[in-house]
C-alpha positions as CSV (number, residue, x, y, z in Angstrom):
1,M,-42.4,33.2,70.5
2,K,-45.9,32.0,70.3
3,N,-46.6,28.4,69.5
4,S,-49.2,29.3,67.0
5,L,-50.3,27.4,63.9
6,E,-48.5,29.9,61.7
7,T,-45.2,29.3,63.5
8,R,-45.5,25.5,63.3
9,L,-46.4,25.8,59.6
10,G,-43.4,28.0,58.9
11,V,-41.0,25.6,60.7
12,F,-42.5,22.7,58.8
13,V,-42.0,24.5,55.5
14,V,-38.4,25.3,56.3
15,L,-37.7,21.8,57.3
16,A,-39.4,20.5,54.2
17,V,-37.2,22.7,52.0
18,F,-34.0,21.5,53.7
19,A,-35.2,17.9,53.4
20,A,-35.9,18.3,49.7
21,I,-32.5,19.9,49.2
22,F,-30.8,17.1,51.1
23,I,-32.7,14.4,49.2
24,I,-31.9,15.9,45.9
25,E,-28.2,16.2,46.9
26,M,-28.1,12.6,48.1
27,V,-29.9,11.2,45.0
28,G,-27.5,13.0,42.7
29,G,-28.8,16.5,41.9
30,A,-26.8,19.7,41.5
31,G,-24.2,18.8,44.2
32,L,-24.2,22.2,45.8
33,F,-22.8,21.1,49.1
34,Q,-20.4,18.5,47.8
35,P,-16.7,19.3,47.4
36,G,-15.0,19.0,44.0
37,Y,-13.7,21.0,41.1
38,R,-15.2,22.1,37.8
39,V,-14.1,21.5,34.2
40,K,-15.8,22.5,31.0
41,A,-16.1,21.4,27.4
42,Q,-17.7,22.9,24.3
43,F,-20.0,21.0,21.8
44,D,-21.9,21.7,18.7
45,T,-25.0,20.0,20.2
46,V,-25.6,18.4,23.6
47,Q,-28.3,16.0,22.4
48,E,-30.9,16.5,25.2
49,L,-28.2,16.6,27.9
50,K,-29.6,18.1,31.1
51,V,-28.1,19.6,34.3
52,G,-27.6,16.8,36.8
53,D,-26.8,14.1,34.2
54,S,-23.8,11.9,35.0
55,V,-20.2,12.4,34.0
56,K,-18.5,9.0,33.7
57,M,-15.0,7.7,33.1
58,A,-14.8,4.1,31.9
59,G,-18.4,3.6,33.0
60,V,-17.7,4.9,36.6
61,E,-19.4,8.1,37.7
62,I,-16.9,10.8,38.5
63,G,-19.2,13.8,38.6
64,R,-22.4,15.6,37.4
65,V,-23.3,18.2,34.8
66,D,-23.4,21.5,36.7
67,K,-24.3,24.0,34.0
68,I,-25.2,24.3,30.3
69,T,-24.9,27.6,28.4
70,L,-24.8,28.9,24.8
71,A,-21.9,31.1,23.7
72,E,-20.5,32.0,20.2
73,G,-22.3,29.2,18.4
74,K,-21.2,26.5,20.8
75,V,-22.7,24.8,23.8
76,T,-20.6,25.0,26.9
77,V,-21.1,22.2,29.4
78,V,-19.7,22.8,32.9
79,M,-19.0,19.5,34.9
80,K,-18.5,19.3,38.6
81,L,-16.2,16.4,39.3
82,H,-15.5,14.5,42.5
83,P,-12.4,15.6,44.4
84,D,-10.7,12.2,43.9
85,A,-11.5,12.1,40.1
86,I,-8.3,12.3,38.2
87,V,-8.8,13.9,34.8
88,K,-5.9,14.8,32.5
89,T,-5.6,18.0,30.5
90,D,-5.7,16.0,27.3
91,S,-8.7,14.0,28.3
92,Q,-11.6,14.1,25.8
93,A,-15.2,14.6,26.6
94,V,-18.0,13.0,24.5
95,I,-21.7,13.1,25.0
96,K,-23.2,9.6,24.8
97,F,-26.6,8.0,25.4
98,A,-27.1,5.1,27.7
99,G,-30.3,3.9,26.1
100,L,-32.8,4.4,23.3
101,M,-35.0,6.6,25.6
102,G,-32.4,9.4,25.5
103,Q,-30.6,9.0,28.8
104,N,-27.5,11.1,28.0
105,F,-24.2,11.4,29.9
106,V,-20.8,12.9,29.4
107,A,-18.0,10.3,28.9
108,V,-14.5,11.4,29.7
109,N,-11.5,9.2,28.7
110,F,-8.3,8.7,30.7
111,G,-5.9,10.8,28.6
112,T,-2.2,10.1,28.5
113,P,-0.4,9.2,31.8
114,A,2.3,11.9,31.2
115,A,-0.2,14.7,30.9
116,P,-0.7,16.9,33.9
117,Q,-3.9,16.7,35.9
118,A,-6.7,19.2,35.1
119,V,-7.4,21.8,37.6
120,D,-10.5,23.8,38.4
121,G,-11.7,25.8,35.3
122,A,-9.8,23.7,32.8
123,V,-11.2,23.3,29.3
124,L,-11.2,19.7,28.0
125,E,-11.2,18.7,24.3
126,S,-14.5,17.4,23.0
127,A,-15.7,15.1,20.2
128,E,-19.1,14.9,18.6
129,Q,-21.2,11.7,18.6
130,P,-23.8,11.1,15.8
131,D,-27.1,12.4,16.7
132,L,-29.7,9.7,17.5
133,S,-32.4,11.5,15.8
134,A,-30.3,11.9,12.6
135,I,-29.5,8.2,12.7
136,M,-33.2,7.3,13.0
137,A,-34.0,9.7,10.1
138,K,-31.5,8.0,7.9
139,L,-32.8,4.6,8.9
140,D,-36.3,5.8,8.1
141,K,-35.2,6.9,4.6
142,A,-33.3,3.7,4.0
143,A,-36.4,1.7,5.0
144,G,-38.6,3.8,2.7
145,G,-36.1,3.1,-0.2
146,I,-36.2,-0.6,0.5
147,A,-40.0,-0.5,0.5
148,N,-40.1,1.3,-2.8
149,V,-37.7,-1.2,-4.3
150,A,-39.8,-4.1,-3.0
151,Q,-42.9,-2.5,-4.4
152,S,-41.3,-2.1,-7.8
153,F,-40.9,-5.9,-8.0
154,S,-44.5,-6.7,-8.3
155,G,-45.9,-9.9,-9.8
156,D,-46.3,-8.5,-13.3
157,S,-42.8,-7.0,-13.4
158,I,-41.2,-10.3,-12.2
159,N,-43.1,-12.2,-14.9
160,N,-42.0,-9.7,-17.5
161,L,-38.4,-10.1,-16.3
162,M,-38.3,-13.9,-16.0
163,G,-40.7,-14.7,-19.0
164,P,-38.1,-14.3,-21.8
165,L,-35.5,-16.3,-19.8
166,T,-38.1,-19.1,-19.2
167,D,-39.0,-19.2,-22.9
168,L,-35.3,-19.4,-23.8
169,I,-34.7,-22.3,-21.5
170,K,-37.8,-24.2,-22.9
171,Q,-36.8,-23.6,-26.5
172,N,-33.2,-24.9,-25.9
173,S,-33.9,-27.6,-23.4
174,T,-32.5,-30.3,-25.7
175,R,-29.3,-28.4,-26.3
176,I,-28.9,-27.5,-22.6
177,S,-29.4,-31.2,-21.7
178,A,-26.8,-32.3,-24.3
179,T,-24.3,-29.7,-23.0
180,L,-24.8,-30.8,-19.5
181,S,-24.3,-34.5,-20.6
182,N,-21.1,-33.6,-22.4
183,M,-19.8,-31.7,-19.4
184,E,-20.5,-34.7,-17.2
185,S,-18.7,-37.0,-19.6
186,I,-15.7,-34.7,-19.8
187,S,-15.5,-34.4,-16.0
188,S,-15.8,-38.2,-15.7
189,Q,-12.9,-38.7,-18.1
190,I,-10.8,-36.1,-16.3
191,A,-11.6,-37.8,-12.9
192,S,-10.5,-41.2,-14.4
193,G,-7.3,-39.8,-15.8
194,Q,-8.2,-39.9,-19.4
195,G,-7.3,-37.3,-22.0
196,T,-4.6,-34.7,-21.9
197,I,-6.0,-32.8,-18.9
198,G,-6.6,-36.1,-17.0
199,R,-3.1,-37.2,-17.6
200,V,-1.7,-33.8,-16.5
201,I,-3.6,-34.1,-13.3
202,Y,-3.1,-37.8,-12.4
203,N,0.1,-38.8,-14.2
204,D,3.0,-39.2,-11.7
205,Q,5.5,-39.2,-14.5
206,L,4.7,-35.6,-15.4
207,Y,5.1,-34.7,-11.8
208,S,8.4,-36.4,-11.6
209,S,9.6,-34.7,-14.8
210,A,8.5,-31.3,-13.5
211,L,10.2,-32.0,-10.1
212,S,13.4,-33.1,-11.9
213,T,13.3,-29.9,-14.0
214,V,12.9,-27.7,-11.0
215,T,15.7,-29.6,-9.2
216,N,18.1,-29.2,-12.2
217,L,17.1,-25.5,-12.3
218,Q,17.9,-25.1,-8.6
219,D,21.3,-26.8,-9.1
220,A,22.1,-24.5,-12.1
221,V,21.2,-21.5,-10.0
222,L,23.4,-22.7,-7.2
223,Q,26.3,-23.3,-9.6
224,A,25.8,-19.9,-11.1
225,K,25.8,-18.4,-7.6
226,G,29.0,-20.3,-6.7
227,L,30.6,-19.1,-10.0
228,V,29.7,-15.5,-9.2
229,N,31.0,-15.8,-5.6
230,G,34.2,-17.3,-6.9
231,I,34.7,-14.5,-9.4
232,S,34.0,-12.0,-6.6
233,S,36.6,-13.7,-4.4
234,G,39.2,-13.7,-7.2
235,Q,39.2,-17.4,-7.9
236,G,39.9,-18.8,-11.3
237,T,40.9,-17.0,-14.5
238,L,37.8,-14.8,-14.5
239,G,38.2,-14.0,-10.8
240,K,41.8,-12.9,-11.4
241,L,40.8,-10.9,-14.4
242,A,38.1,-9.2,-12.4
243,T,40.0,-8.6,-9.1
244,D,43.8,-8.6,-9.9
245,D,45.1,-5.0,-9.6
246,A,48.4,-6.0,-11.3
247,L,46.5,-7.1,-14.4
248,Y,44.6,-3.8,-14.4
249,S,47.9,-1.9,-14.1
250,S,49.5,-3.9,-16.9
251,T,46.6,-3.4,-19.1
252,Q,46.6,0.3,-18.4
253,A,50.3,0.5,-19.2
254,S,49.8,-1.4,-22.4
255,M,47.1,0.9,-23.5
256,T,49.4,3.9,-22.7
257,N,52.2,2.4,-24.9
258,L,49.8,1.6,-27.7
259,N,48.4,5.2,-27.5
260,Q,52.0,6.5,-27.7
261,I,52.8,4.3,-30.8
262,L,49.7,5.4,-32.6
263,F,50.5,9.0,-31.8
264,K,54.0,8.6,-33.4
265,I,52.6,6.8,-36.4
266,N,50.0,9.6,-36.9
267,H,52.8,12.2,-36.7
268,G,55.1,10.3,-39.2
269,D,57.6,9.2,-36.7
270,G,59.5,5.9,-37.4
271,T,59.4,3.6,-40.3
272,I,55.7,2.8,-40.1
273,G,54.9,6.4,-39.6
274,K,56.8,7.4,-42.7
275,L,55.1,4.6,-44.7
276,V,51.7,5.8,-43.6
277,N,52.2,9.5,-43.9
278,N,54.9,10.0,-46.7
279,Q,53.3,11.0,-49.9
280,E,56.6,10.2,-51.9
281,F,56.4,6.6,-50.9
282,Y,52.9,6.4,-52.1
283,T,53.9,7.9,-55.5
284,N,56.9,5.5,-55.9
285,A,54.7,2.5,-55.1
286,K,52.1,3.7,-57.6
287,L,54.8,4.1,-60.4
288,S,56.2,0.6,-59.6
289,L,52.8,-0.9,-59.9
290,Q,52.3,0.8,-63.2
291,K,55.7,-0.5,-64.6
292,L,54.9,-4.0,-63.4
293,D,51.5,-3.8,-65.1
294,K,53.3,-2.8,-68.4
295,A,55.8,-5.5,-68.1
296,A,53.1,-8.1,-67.6
297,D,51.4,-6.8,-70.8
298,S,54.6,-7.1,-72.8
299,L,55.2,-10.7,-71.6
300,E,51.7,-11.7,-72.7
301,D,52.6,-10.5,-76.3
302,T,55.8,-12.5,-76.6
303,G,56.1,-16.3,-76.8
304,P,57.3,-18.7,-74.2
305,L,60.8,-19.0,-75.8
306,S,61.2,-15.3,-76.0
307,V,60.2,-15.0,-72.3
308,V,62.9,-17.6,-71.4
309,G,65.4,-15.8,-73.5
310,I,64.6,-12.5,-71.9
311,I,64.9,-14.0,-68.4
312,V,68.2,-15.7,-69.3
313,G,69.5,-12.5,-70.8
314,R,68.5,-10.6,-67.7
315,I,70.3,-13.2,-65.6
316,F,73.5,-13.6,-67.6
């Protein structure tokens, strides 16, 4: 091979290309010659993300963006991760920016410890971050609105707004001063314990009375609680009435007997049943009452001696 200028120039160009590739690789370029595995995630927008941008986990770089493509209304980002980077299948990828100048990177979280490790070609879940440009546009609109509101409060409008209030205060300055003086006097009386409110606030007797009332109420509640507990445990008359099965059985038997007696009376059995249900007894009683009524009328028509004579004659 001739050691000509063309040969030396060709060798120099080849060495320069290899040096450039090596420098790019060392600085953090595409990572063509570095080992590792690739995972991907899909986003609605990548927010100026570029090939070669960092992929970080908890702020530590674990890889680089290897490829960005469009497919089916989504942006697919392929990330080449370091061989020792442990990414779980449920890890989530989010595009974030490191500064206001738009330095974007892909942040990947740890995922759950129980999830298996992602392998080459795995698809990670993704989440969308607010777009910086959209945030700045909203801030610009908000600033414009604030400027419009500030402009609306010009000197004339403030005077028109505060003018009637100022006139009202000037016209009623005497009344306002008197009201403030009265309020000051009332507050002084309350502070010195005068009047009803002052006594309520500063009188220890009222406090003692209220404390005694609350104490008595607590004692009454405790007594009522003890009474209820005693009844529940079968103590005392009420406790026995509430918990004694023998009393319940006796009451049930008495009610059964009473029901049987009422049933017999209703059907005309026995003396009381005949008295209640026998129509003949009712008729005889009615006739007897009528005779007694006539006898009383006849006694009223006769004199006392005749009555005595009739009674003696009846007897003897």
